[in-house]
C-alpha positions in Angstrom: -121.9 312.1 -95.0 -118.1 311.5 -93.6 -117.1 312.8 -90.2 -114.8 315.9 -90.8 -112.7 317.5 -87.7 -112.9 320.6 -89.5 -115.6 323.1 -90.1 -116.7 324.7 -93.6 -119.5 327.1 -94.2 -122.2 325.9 -96.2 -121.9 328.8 -98.6 -118.3 328.0 -99.2 -116.9 325.3 -101.9 -114.3 323.0 -101.4 -113.1 321.2 -104.6 -112.1 317.6 -105.0 -108.5 316.5 -103.8 -108.2 319.1 -101.3 -106.7 318.4 -97.6 -107.8 320.5 -94.8 -106.4 319.6 -91.3 -108.1 319.0 -87.9 -109.7 322.1 -86.1 -109.3 324.3 -89.2 -112.4 326.9 -90.0 -113.4 327.9 -93.2 -116.1 331.0 -93.3 -118.4 332.1 -95.8 -118.1 332.5 -99.5 -114.8 330.6 -99.9 -113.4 328.6 -102.5 -110.6 326.1 -102.3 -109.4 324.6 -105.4 -108.4 321.0 -106.3 -104.9 320.1 -105.0 -104.9 322.9 -102.1 -103.5 321.7 -98.7 -104.5 323.8 -95.5 -103.3 322.6 -92.1 -104.4 322.3 -88.8 -106.1 325.0 -86.6 -106.1 327.6 -89.5 -109.0 330.1 -90.2 -110.0 331.4 -93.3 -112.2 334.3 -93.1 -114.9 335.3 -95.7 -114.3 335.5 -99.3 -111.1 333.7 -99.1 -109.9 332.0 -102.2 -107.3 329.6 -102.3 -105.9 328.2 -105.7 -104.9 324.9 -106.9 -101.5 323.3 -105.3 -101.3 326.1 -102.8 -99.9 324.6 -99.4 -100.9 326.6 -96.2 -99.2 325.6 -93.1 -100.7 325.1 -89.1 -102.3 328.0 -87.2 -102.3 330.3 -90.3 -105.2 333.0 -90.0 -106.3 334.4 -93.4 -108.8 337.4 -92.9 -111.4 338.6 -95.3 -111.2 339.1 -98.7 -107.8 337.4 -99.5 -106.6 335.4 -102.7 -104.2 333.2 -102.2 -103.1 331.9 -105.8 -101.1 329.0 -106.9 -97.5 329.5 -106.6 -97.5 330.8 -103.0 -96.7 328.8 -100.1 -97.5 330.0 -96.4 -95.9 328.2 -93.5 -97.0 327.8 -90.1 -98.4 330.5 -87.8 -98.6 333.4 -90.4 -101.4 336.2 -90.2 -102.6 337.7 -93.2 -104.6 340.6 -92.6 -107.7 341.7 -94.5 -107.6 342.0 -98.1 -103.6 341.1 -98.5 -102.8 341.0 -102.3 -100.6 338.2 -103.5 -99.7 337.9 -106.9 -98.0 335.2 -109.0 -97.4 336.3 -112.4 -94.6 339.3 -112.7 -95.5 340.4 -116.2 -99.0 339.4 -116.8 -100.7 339.9 -120.2 -104.4 338.6 -121.1 -103.3 337.5 -124.7 -100.0 335.9 -123.3 -101.2 333.3 -120.9 -98.5 331.8 -118.6 -100.0 328.2 -118.9 -99.8 327.3 -115.5 -96.2 328.7 -115.0 -96.3 330.8 -111.8 -93.6 332.6 -109.8 -93.1 331.1 -106.6 -93.5 333.3 -103.3 -92.8 331.7 -99.7 -94.2 333.4 -96.6 -92.0 331.9 -93.9 -93.4 330.7 -90.3 -94.7 333.6 -87.9 -94.8 336.4 -90.5 -97.4 339.2 -90.6 -99.1 340.7 -93.5 -101.0 343.9 -92.6 -104.0 344.8 -94.1 -104.3 345.8 -98.1 -100.4 345.3 -98.4 -99.5 343.8 -101.9 -96.8 340.9 -102.1 -95.2 340.9 -105.6 -94.4 337.3 -106.6 -91.0 335.9 -106.8 -89.7 336.8 -103.2 -89.5 335.2 -99.6 -91.1 337.0 -96.6 -88.8 336.2 -93.6 -89.4 334.6 -90.6 -91.3 336.7 -87.9 -91.4 339.9 -90.4 -93.8 342.3 -90.1 -95.3 343.7 -93.2 -97.7 347.0 -92.3 -100.6 347.7 -93.8 -100.6 348.9 -97.2 -96.9 348.1 -98.0 -96.1 347.0 -101.5 -93.2 344.3 -101.4 -90.8 344.1 -104.2 -88.2 342.0 -102.9 -87.0 339.5 -100.2 -87.5 340.2 -96.7 -85.3 339.4 -93.9 -86.5 337.5 -90.8 -87.8 339.8 -88.0 -87.9 342.8 -90.2 -90.5 345.8 -90.0 -91.4 346.6 -93.5 -93.4 349.8 -94.5 -94.4 352.0 -97.6 -94.8 352.4 -101.6 -92.3 350.6 -102.5 -91.8 348.9 -99.2 -88.4 349.6 -97.5 -87.0 348.2 -94.1 -88.2 350.5 -91.1 -86.9 348.5 -88.2 -86.9 345.2 -86.5 -89.7 343.3 -84.6 -89.7 340.6 -82.0 -91.2 337.2 -82.4 -94.2 338.0 -80.5 -94.7 341.1 -82.6 -93.3 344.3 -80.8 -91.1 346.9 -82.3 -87.5 346.8 -81.4 -85.5 349.7 -80.1 -81.8 349.9 -80.4 -81.2 347.7 -77.6 -82.6 345.0 -79.4 -84.4 343.8 -76.3 -88.1 343.1 -76.2 -90.1 343.9 -73.1 -91.4 340.1 -73.7 -88.1 339.1 -72.5 -86.7 337.9 -75.9 -83.0 339.5 -76.9 -81.6 339.7 -80.3 -78.2 340.9 -81.8 -77.0 342.2 -85.4 -74.9 339.4 -87.3 -73.9 341.9 -90.1 -77.3 343.1 -91.6 -79.3 340.0 -90.4 -81.2 339.9 -87.1 -80.4 336.8 -84.8 -82.5 335.8 -82.0 -80.6 334.6 -78.8 
């Protein structure tokens, strides 16, 4: 038995040719498919599925009952709440299989995806963005945007630390932002 610097619960199944970083913990009933890469210091909660060729960065926390399908890339320090739903085919039909051609979805560094939100494939979730629980994201999301609703719409801005910003764009944590056109810039 090889020495590992990560933990996999005995009920989970890790296929061959998978990369798992030091300090990562993979809990009950997970499945990680061939070709997947999971970074350092990640946590995969109960019943998480990671598809073939998926890339997950460092410090990512994926809560229970999340399936990260092929075509999805998650950058560093992303939080996926319980039962987040990713898709990878825009027009699925059982009798017209896509044969491994999947839409790409990118979740940028520091984003939060709230419980039960749905991320329709083919879009980018911006750095530090905050997707509210239950939202259905059907388009790209700007950096630091607060997204709510069905279909999801921007409802404001959030700080890198996660607090909602008021009209001053100054956070109690001390970070300050300004608008550059329709985009938020950190100072």
